[in-house]
N, C-alpha and C positions, 0 to 999 in steps of 0.2 A: 504493500499499499504505499502511496506517494506521501512524502513529508509535507504535512499541511502548510508549513511555513514557506514552501517553495512554489505552491500552486499559484499561478498568475491569475486565473479566473475561476472562481467557485461556481460549480454547476450543480443544479438540482439533479439528484436527491442528496447531495453532500455526504457521500460515503467516504469520509475521512476519519482520521483519529488524531487526537491532540493529547498533549502531556496531562496525565492525571484523570484521563477519561476511564470511567467505570466500564466493565465488560458489558453491562446491560443498559448503558447510556447511549442514546442516539443523538446525532446532531440534527436539528431541525433547521438551523440557520447558521451561517457563518459569513462574516463580512470584515472588511477593513474600512478605515475612515475613507471618505469619498476621495477620489484620485485627484480632484480639483485642489484639495488642501495640499496634497503631495507636490503638485507642480507649483503652487504658490511658494512653498518652502524651497524647492529647488531653485526657482527664479531668485529669491532672496539670497541664496548661497552664491549664485553666478554674479548677481549685482555687487555683492560684497567683494568677491574676488576681483571684479573689474575696478571697483573703487580702490582697492589696494594697490592694484597695478598702476592706475593713474596717479595716485599719491606718490608711489615709488619714482615714477619718472619725473614728476614735478620736483620732488626733493633732490633727485639726481641733477636736474638742471640748475637748481639753486646752489648746490654745493661744488658744482664743477669749477666756478671761478676761484674757489678758495683751496680746494684739495687736488685740483687738476682733472682733466677729462678722463683720464685712464681709471682713477679711483671712483669717479662718478659712474663710468660704464660698469665697473665691477659691482658697485652698490645696486644699480639698476638691474643688473643680471641676477644677482642674488634675490633682490625684492620680487622680480618677475617670477623667479622659480618658486618662491614662497607663495606668491598669489596663486600661481598654477596649482601647487600642491594643495593649498587651502580649498580651491575650487573642486579638485578631484576627490579629496578626502571628504569634504562637506557633502558633495553629491552622493558618494557612497554611504555616508553616515545616515542622511536624511532617507534615502531609499531603502536601506536596510531596516531602519526603525519602522518605517511605514509598512514594509511588506511583512515583517515579523509580528507586528501588533495586530491582535485579532480580537473580535467580539463574537460570541457565540450564544445560541439559544439551544438548549438540548432538553430531552425529556426529563431531566431532573433539576436543572438550574439555568441561570443566566451566568456567563463567565466572560472574563476579559483577560487576555494575556497581553501585557504592556511591556515592551522593551524600552528601557530608559538609556542604554547604551546598546550596540550591536552585540554585547556579550552578557548583559545583565537583564534580567526580566523579574516582573512580579505578577501574581495571578490574583485576580479578584473573583469571587463567585456569590451568588445569591440563590439559595435553594427555592424552588418554586413554593414550597409550603410556607415561606417566610414573606412572600411578597403580598402586601397590603393593598396597593393600588398601583397604577401605571399612568404615565402621562407622556405628552409630545409637544414640543414648542420649538419656536426659532429664538435662539439666543445670540444677541450681539449683531453687529453690522455685517461681519464676514458671512454668518449664515444667512442672513436676510439677503445679501448680494448675491451669494451663489445658490440661493434657494435650497438650503440645507436645514436640518433640524436635529434636535436631540430627543432621544428616547430615554425615559427615566422610570425606574420602578423603586417604589418605597418599601423599605424592609420593616417588618414588625419590631425589630430590635431597636433600642433607643441608643443614641449617642451618650457616652459617659462624660461627665465633667462639664456639661453645658446646662443651664437652668435659667428660668426667668427670675424676675425680682422676688417674686413670692415663693421661689423654691421648687416650682413645678418644672420638671424636665419635659421639653417640648420638641427638641431637635430630633430628627429621624435620620437613619442611614439611608443613603440613595445610591442606586446603581444607574450609571450613565453610559449610553452609547452616543457618542457625539458626532456631528458632521457627517450625517447620512442623509440620503435623498428621500427616504421613504419612512421617516420616523413615525408618522401617524399611521400608515399601514402596518408597520411592525407593533405598534401599540395594540391595534385591533387584533392582530394575530396572537399576540401574548395573552390577551384577555381570553381569547377562545381556548388557548392552551391551558390556561389556568382553570377554566370551567371543566375541560376534559381531565385535568390532573385530579381534580376534586371529586368528580362524579364518574369518570370512566377511567381510572388509573389502569386497570387491566388492559385497556386497549391502547395505551400510549404508544406501544412499540410501532403501531401502524398508523399513528397520527400523521397528517399530511405536513411535510416540511413547508417552510415559508417560501413563497414565489414572489419576490419584490415587484416584478414589472408586468404581472399578468392580473387583470381584473375581470370580474363578471363572467360573461360568456366565454371570453377567450381563455380564462383560467379553467372553467368547467370542461371546455373542449380539450385542453391540454391534459387535464387530469384523467381523461378517459384512457390515456396511454398507460396510466398507473393505478389500475383497479385495486391494488393492494393497499392504497391509502384511503383513509377517511378523515373528515373534519366537520 
C-alpha cells in the first residue's frame, strides 16, 4: 500500500493507511490544505529570495568604491549563492510541510497530522463520541479572498486553567480543518457520520466516504458504481 504522505491526489474511496490507524478503522476522507495556500507561500519564498539578491547587488555597488570591485564581486557572488540556496531550501521546506500535513475523517475520529518541520510532526485527534457540535465559517481576509473556509468540531472536554470572572469554566477544545474549499459540505457530512455513529455503529464499516465535489443527482449516479456503501 502506498505511503499516504507521498500521494499527490487523494481519490475516492481513500484506501490508504496512516500512522496510528487501528486495524478496524477506515478512512472516510483525507485532505491537505487547499493548494492555493501552498502557492501563496511558495511565491513568498521566491519574492524573499529575489529581494535578498537585489539587496546584495545594491550593497555590492555601494561598497565597490571603498573595497575595490574585486571584493565587491566576491561579496555579490556569495550573496547571490545564499539567495539561491534560500529559495531552493525554502521551496522544498514549504512544499514538504504542505504535502505531509494531513487532515482525516475516519470511522472512529477526526485526526490531523501536522509537520512543523520536514522531520518533526505532531498528531491531533478527536474521537467521534466526544464531538458535541460542528461548524463551518470563513475566517480572515485570505479565506474570504480565495473562497476557502474552516471546519470546526467542538469537543465535550473542557480546557483547563481558563475560567470566567465568576469561576465558571466556559472554554471548550476545538478541532479545526482550515483553508479548505468545501468546509460547509464537510460539516454536513460529519453531522451525518455522527448520526450513523450513534445509531448505526455496526454499519460504519460500509458508510459512504466523503465526496467533496459531487452533489445531488451527480453524486447519486456516481455512487451506483459502489453499491457496497450506504449513507
